[in-house]
LOGU-457900 format. One record per residue (C-alpha): x, y, z; residue in one letter. Coordinates in steps of 0.1 Angstrom, whole numbers, plus 5000, padded with zeros to 4 digits. Example, Ala and Ser with C-alpha at 12.3 -4.5 7.8 and 13.67 -1.06 7.14 Angstrom:
512349555078a/513749895071s/
***
This chain:
426727924948m/427127564959f/429527654988r/427227934999y/424127715000r/425727445021h/427527665047t/424627685072p/424327305072f/428027265079l/427927515107l/424927345123f/426727005120l/429827155136t/427927295166v/426026975170l/429226775171v/430727025196a/427727015220l/427626635218t/431326615227g/430826855255g/427926655270l/429826335267l/432826495285s/430426585314c/429726225324s/429626185362q/432325925359y/434726155339s/437726305356t/438126585331g/438226945343t/435027045324v/433126745337s/434126795373k/433427165371g/429927105357y/429026835383h/430527045412n/428427345402l/425227145396t/425626925427a/426327225449h/423527455439y/420927215425n/421126965454a/423427025483y/422427385492v/418727305489i/419026995511a/421227175536r/418827465540d/415827235544e/417627045572i/418727365589n/415227495587e/413827175602a/416327195631e/415427555636r/411727465638v/412427175662l/414427405684f/411727675683k/408927425691n/410727235719r/408927185751q/411327255780e/410627105814n/412427325838y/411627095867n/414126855853q/417626855840l/417526985804l/419226775777p/422326935762i/421126825727l/417526785719l/416726415719p/415426285686v/411726215688d/409526095660s/406526275674n/408426605676a/409726575641t/406226505626a/405726875616p/409026875596v/408826515583k/408026635547q/411026875547e/413326605559l/412126355532e/412626625505d/416126695519a/416926325516i/415626315480k/417626625470k/420826505487a/420426165470s/420626325436l/424326385442i/425426015445p/422925925417e/424026185392r/427226355403h/429526085415q/432626285405n/431726605423s/433426725455n/430026725473w/429526355475l/430626315511d/428726625522d/425526475505a/425826155525y/426326345557n/423126545550l/421326215544i/422626085577g/421526395596r/418026385581a/417626015590r/418926085625l/416326355630l/413626115617k/414825865644q/415825625616d/418925535636l/420025205618p/420125375584n/421725685598a/424425475614i/425025295581e/425325625562v/427825775586f/429925455586k/429925465548y/431325815547v/434025725573n/435025425552t/434725555517k/435025925521g/437826125505t/437826445526n/439026415562e/436826695575n/433726525560d/434826195576k/435126365610h/431626515605t/430326165598a/432026025630l/430426305651v/427026215636g/427725845642l/428525915679m/425326105682r/423325825666a/424825575691y/423925805720v/420325835709e/420225455706g/421625405741g/424725235728d/427125435750y/430025185746t/430325235708n/429725605713a/432725625736l/434825425712n/434125675684v/434725965709a/438125825718e/439225805682y/437926155674l/439826295705r/443126215687t/442126375653q/442826725641p/439326865640l/438227195624n/436327445645n/432927335635g/433626965641n/435427045674t/432327235687r/429926955676d/432226685690f/432426855724y/428626905726l/427926555715t/430426405740k/429026625768a/425526495759y/426826135760l/428126175795h/425026355806q/422826065793r/425125825811a/424726015844g/428326135845e/427526495853y/430926605864a/432526495831t/429626645811a/429826985826v/433626995823g/433326925785i/430527185782l/432727445799e/435327385772a/432727445745t/431627785755f/434527985740p/433527855705s/429827955709l/428228285700k/425828465723k/422228385719g/419328165730e/421127835723k/424227945743t/422128085771a/420327745773r/423627565775l/424827795804h/421527715822l/422227335817i/425727385830a/424327545861g/421927255866q/424827005863l/426927195889y/423927185912d/423626815908l/427326755916i/426926985946e/429027275934q/426527565939p/429027845937a/429927735901k/426227685894a/425628055903v/428328165879e/426727975851q/423328125859y/424828465857q/426328375823q/422728305811v/421828665817l/424828785797r/424028565767s/420928735753r/418528475768p/414728445763t/412528575791y/411928215804d/415628145804q/416328455824s/413428385848f/414628035856y/418228145858a/417228385885n/415228125904l/418027865901y/420528115913a/418528185944i/418227815951q/422027765947s/422728065969n/420627885995g/423027595993l/426227815994t/425127976027g/425728316012d/423828516038q/424028846019k/422528695988r/420028506009m/418828826024a/418328965989q/416228665979s/413128795998s/413229115978e/413728925946t/410728705953f/408629015960d/409729175927r/409028855907l/405628805923l/404629165916n/405829155880d/402829115857r/404828925832k/405128645858n/401428605863e/401528255849d/404828175866l/403828235902k/403627865910d/407327835901k/408128125924i/406227985954y/407827645946f/411327795949t/410327965981m/409227625994g/412627475985l/414527736004l/412327696034e/412827316033a/416627356030r/416527586060s/414727316080g/411427506081h/409327216071i/405827346080d/406627676063q/407927486032a/404627286030i/402727616032k/404727766003r/404227445982y/400527465989s/400527825976q/402327705945s/399627445938i/396927705944q/398627955920a/399027685892a/395627745877g/394927535847s/398627485840n/399527175860t/403027115846t/404627215880q/401927055902v/403226695902p/406726805912y/405227015940t/403226725953y/406426515951l/408326765973e/405526775999i/405426395999g/409226386005k/408926616034l/406126406050y/408126086043f/411726186052e/411326476076k/407926416094k/407926036090t/404126076084d/403725796059y/399925826056l/400126186044n/403226096023a/401225836005k/398426085997v/400826335981y/402826055963y/399525925948d/398726275936s/402126325921a/402125995903l/398726065888a/400126375871l/403726295866l/404726205830p/405825835827k/409025935809q/410126145839s/413226005856p/411426035889d/408525815878y/410025475885a/411425565919t/408125735929l/406125425917l/408325195938s/407925415969r/404125445963k/403925065962t/405725045996t/403425306010l/400325125997d/401524826016e/402125036047f/398625186046v/397124836040q/398824686071y/398024986093k/394424976081t/394124606087t/395424646123i/393224936131r/390124796115t/390324446130d/391324576164d/388224796164s/386024516152l/387324286179l/386624556205a/383124596192l/382524216194a/383124236232k/380424506238l/377024416252d/374124456227p/372824786242a/376224956243a/376924836207l/373624976194d/374325306211q/377725326196l/376525236161l/373825506164d/376625756171k/378525646140v/375525676118i/374726026132d/378326126125q/378125996089r/374926186083e/376426506097k/379426476074e/377226406044d/375226726051k/378426926055e/379726796021r/376426876004a/376527226019a/380127276007l/379227155972a/376227385970q/378427675982q/380927605954i/378027585928i/376627915941d/380028085937k/380427965902a/376728045892t/376428385908n/379828505895g/381328545929n/384428375918s/386228305885t/385227935886v/383727835853v/382027505844p/384627255834g/387427435852a/389527265878t/388627515906n/392427555912s/391927915921n/389827815951l/391327715985a/392127345986p/389327286011g/386727455988e/387627265956r/385227015942w/386626675953v/387026545917l/389326835910y/391226805942n/393826525939p/394526515976i/390926485986a/390226245958l/393026015969s/391926036005q/388325955994g/389325645975k/391325526005q/388425586029e/385925416005f/388125106001g/388625076039v/384925116046k/383224936017w/386024736000s/385324675963n/381624725953r/379924675919p/378624985901l/374824955909e/372025115928d/371725085965n/375324955967w/375425026005r/372424816013r/372624466027t/369024386019n/368524495983k/364824405981e/364024606012e/366124885999s/364324885966a/361024905984a/362325206004i/363525365972a/360225305955g/358325515981v/359125845964n/360125715930s/358025755899p/356525435884v/355825365848q/353525635836g/355125905857g/352825905888s/354425855923p/353825525940s/352425645972v/349525395975q/352025125985a/352425286019i/349425516023n/346325326035p/344025626028n/344125705990p/341926005995t/344826196012l/347826115990p/349526455996n/348826526033s/351626646054q/351026366079a/351426106052a/354626266040q/356026286075a/355125926082t/356825816049d/360026006057a/360125866092t/359625506081m/362225546054a/364725696078l/364125426105a/364425146079t/367625306065g/369225326099r/368324966106k/369824846073s/373025046081q/373224886115k/372724536101e/375424596076g/377824716102m/377024416125k/377824176096l/381424296097k/381824246135i/383523906143p/381123766169f/381923406161a/385123246175p/386223146140g/385823496128a/387823626158q/390623386150v/390723496114a/390923866125a/393823796149n/395623606122q/395323916099r/396624146127i/399523906134e/400523896097s/400124276093a/402324346124l/405024116110y/405024276076k/404724626090l/407824566111g/409824456081k/408724766062l/409924986090y/413224796091k/414124756055f/412124996034q/411825296057f/415025246077n/413225326109q/414725076135p/412925236164v/409425186148d/410524836137a/411424746173i/408124876187q/406124686160t/408024356165f/407724386203e/404024446200q/403824136177l/405523916203l/403524066232s/400123996215r/401023676197y/403823506217p/403423176197s/403823336163t/405523116137i/407723416127q/409323416161k/412923316151p/413023576123e/411523846146v/414123776172y/416823816146y/415324136132l/415024276168l/418724196173y/419724376141l/417524676148s/419024726183n/422524666169e/421824936143q/420925176171l/424025066191s/421824936219r/422524646241e/419824376239s/419224016248s/417523916215w/420623736201k/420923526233d/417223446232k/417523336195l/420523116202l/418822966233a/415422896219e/416122836182y/419822736179p/419422536148n/417622796126t/419222986098s/418623306117y/420823176146a/423623106122r/423223456107l/424123616140t/427823546134g/428523186128k/430823176157v/432322836163v/431922766200n/433722526222q/431222246216t/431822246179t/432821906166d/436221856150s/436421796113e/436721426118a/433721416142q/431821646117a/432421396089q/431221106112k/428021306121t/427321376084y/427821016074t/425520886101e/422721136089i/423321046053y/423020676061e/419620736077l/418620916046y/419720626024k/417820386047a/414620576039n/414320726074n/414021096064p/412121206096t/414921086120e/417521216096a/416021556095l/415821576133a/419421476135r/420521726108a/418822016125e/420321926158n/423821886143a/423822196121l/424522426150g/427422216162r/428922196126l/428822576122a/432122696107g/433222346096s/434022256061q/430922036059l/428422296071e/427022386037d/426922016027k/424921926057l/422722226052a/421922106017l/421121756030l/418721916055r/417022096026v/416621766007i/415221606038l/412721886043i/411521826007g/410921456016r/409121526049v/407421866047k/405022036022p/406322215991i/406122566007d/408522466035a/410822316009y/410822635988r/411522836019q/414422616029a/415922645994l/415623025996a/417323036030e/420222826017y/420723065988v/420723356012r/422923186039d/425523026016y/426223255987p/429823135983g/429022755984s/430122545955q/426822365958l/424922685950l/424322605912p/422722275922n/420522445948v/419322705922k/418422425898e/416422265927m/414822595934q/413722645898a/412222295898a/410422355931a/408922685918e/407722515887q/406022235907t/404322495929a/403122685899a/401722365883n/399722295914r/397922625914k/
***
């Protein structure tokens, strides 16, 4: 009985001891078979698989939600973007928590390296690049599985690329190139390396690596996208035939509709570059088919844009502009394509038509709509700044010339001319008001599809409301600035006599209490609403308004001698700067020559004469023309830096080195004797004779120092700048740059 009663207790104790021993043997630090099996199983299914699936789903969502800009080169890999990953941020954080369970609880499992790689991937997608880099480095250093270490290195290379550290990314790539990678790592390595070279602007290398990747990829949307990118890369390196092959591969890779649409358009563009006449003949039919396809209703702007590109490449500039205009009109509310269309029109006006005024208008419109992260933005902004200067100088010349001409007219002729200007303005105002009313009527009566708040993009450009027409808006701003300059936002901003204008405005304005203030001008209060009184009021207001406008115009006319001198100085400066723009920014030597010659003709005593001579010499030399400007420069200004820049030819009158040393010593002694004026005159006279000698740069520096002693700070700063330009190889250059920095600081302190 005793044994029977205690048997359950002994069995329970035995099971308890066995379970305790089993749990103790499953410690994450144990190397036993049972322990490793338990931790491998738990780490795999309770952590790794869940974290992996969450990251894969996050990447799938990011790829699905991507916004492709087909006007630009597509990135081979989607760049990490914290804004784009916001919708999947929670999934990525959960994946990191799940994957972190493995190093926390399952140290002896086979999934430790995989877990760290998942953590690195998730942090990379979150744009947490420093921590992602640390994780991948840890796996490479501490990992036990070679494939996992290679996976980490591919991730490390991607993190370096996203951070713009291309040097370290290339170092990792060079190491991986020598390693035996499995299929998955080989594919990811090739794609990441191609992405690295694409980001670095090495398109030929990028597309070569991408080509090697295609055999390992399955057909589908992702592969079709890569073929499309390969075609773009071949276009950029001017291999259109290979680009066409890649665009054809897009159509064989089960693409999306957008991918097939753009592959067809890109192929047509590339055929235009190959000169394939047969395929070019087919492009017209292709365009008709695409335009008539209802699925392309919201893509017509892209079709017209492509037609414009082909016309431009064929040299049909006006026809290209017409097609681009059709693209803008077909864009509707989707303005994604519009800035790139404006950009292409601007390029045609700038490069083909050399019509810089129209080019500026289209560049302004493009810049207003172009995303700042666009690779074209910085270049476009720089060109816009140059065109702004161009318009400013042209406007200054035209305006001041006109005002000077008006100042020479007799009073009667001037009044007659101003009356014509006012009549023209009133006529234009009425035409604009009529056009605005016409647009309102169309929208109100349902004669068009315009709705309140829409951009009127379905209207012809001339019928669009100005605030929704970027071209007209830019032109209006420019015209307003020229005519009125900067004006405060206030009533009667055009009036020169505000009190008089207020009185005029008060004629038909309600006073406090809501009744019209007609008694101020109507002597007979018994007839406040008579037609005669209304006509008299209108006539008086009109006459007073015209008088105010005339007075405002006359205030701008430089009748006084001092005002005329100031106007001529503005014209002189504008001609000089405009010529330099033509020469250096626009590379138009013919226009530069005409502008500089006009400057010398109108202002023969200009202080810029030596430089203008030199630039005329360079411009004629660029055109392979014979000219006398070099001789005039050497004859009239032999001691200037511009004369030395013409070639620094040592002529027969050049002093010997011994004589040069003697000349330099004499000038230096004058400097030491506190006679800088005489020393400067001697230095400038001797500098031409010492051209080509070993002491030339030394004497030039002494001249700069003497200028600093004798002349104002601005002349000293200019002399320093000329020295830096003229003697880039001089051993004295470091000292000159220190002097230049000190001079700039002094000038800044004086302001």
